[in-house]
N, C-alpha and C positions, 0 to 999 in steps of 0.2 A: 195537802201540805203536811209534812211531818211535825210531830210535837216539838222537836228541837228548833225547827225553823219558825214555828209559830211563837215560841218563847223568845227567840232572838228578835223577831219582828216587834213583839210587844215591848221588849226591853229598849230597843233603839227608838221606838216611837215615844216611849216615856221620857227618855233622855232628851230628845228633841223638844218635847213640850216643856220640860224644866228649863232648858237653855233659853227658849223663847221668852218665858216668863221672867227669868233673871235679867235678860237684856232689856226688856221693857221697864222693869223696876229700876234698874241702874240708870237708864236714860232719863226717867222721870225724876229721880233723885238729883241727878246732875243739873237738871234744868231749874231746880229750886235752890241753887247755890249762887253766891255772889263773891266777888273778890273783895277782901277786907284788908286795907293797907294800914300799917302802923301798929299792929297788935301781935305780930309773930315774935316768938322768942328767938334768940340768936341760933342760927342753924336749923330752924324749923319752918322756913318759908316754903311755899308750894311751887314757886317758879322763879325764873331769872329776875334780877333787879337791875337797876341802872349801872351798878358797879360790879356785878357778877353774872355769870352765864348759865347757872343752873340752880335747881331747887336745893334747899338745905345749905345755902352758902351765905345767908345774911350774917353780918358780923356783930350786930348788937340787938338787944331787945328793943322792940318798938321801932325798928328802922322804917322810915317813912315811905320807901320805895319797895318794900317787901310785903307780899300779901299771903294770906291763907284763904282758902275757900270756906265760907261759913253759910249756914242756912239763910235764905233771903229774909231780910228785915232785921237781922241780928247785928250787923256790923255797926250801924250808927248808934246802937245802944251800948256798945263796948267803949270803955275809957280809951281814948286815943284812936279809935276806929274811924276810918274814912273810906268812902267808895272811890276816891281818886288818889293817885300816886302824887307824892310831893317832890 
């Protein structure tokens, strides 16, 4: 095998290893999140609400049907935080 092919093979293998590690870490981090309703600032919600169809469209601070994803266990410790939409 030529030196250039060997270097290319090593580079591609390294990139694949980094990609697999990143995917695993991202999946694990997402699994440790929960939806927290009633704490998002206006326009900072993570997903649709009962009165809007997409993220970033909540109309007031603390809107009861707008959520943000927070680390598991944090929501109920926040003022106004709830694990259920109102």
